[in-house]
C-alpha positions in Angstrom: 2.8 6.3 -23.2 -0.7 7.3 -24.5 -2.3 4.5 -22.7 -0.9 5.9 -19.2 -2.3 9.3 -20.1 -5.6 7.8 -20.8 -5.5 5.6 -17.5 -4.8 8.7 -15.5 -7.3 10.6 -17.1 -10.0 7.9 -16.6 -9.0 7.6 -12.8 -9.3 11.6 -12.4 -12.7 11.4 -14.2 -14.1 8.5 -12.0 -12.8 10.1 -8.7 -14.5 13.5 -9.6 -17.8 11.6 -10.5 -17.4 9.8 -7.0 -16.8 13.0 -5.4 -19.7 14.6 -7.1 -21.9 11.6 -6.0 -20.8 11.9 -2.3 -21.4 15.6 -2.5 -25.0 15.1 -3.8 -25.8 12.4 -1.2 -24.4 14.4 1.7 -26.3 17.6 0.7 
């Protein structure tokens, strides 16, 4: 399903944003 692919993409995108935010915070 296209919806599933979009959902996975959004989760990966949010996860990378959180990782980047933590990286900046810990720097």
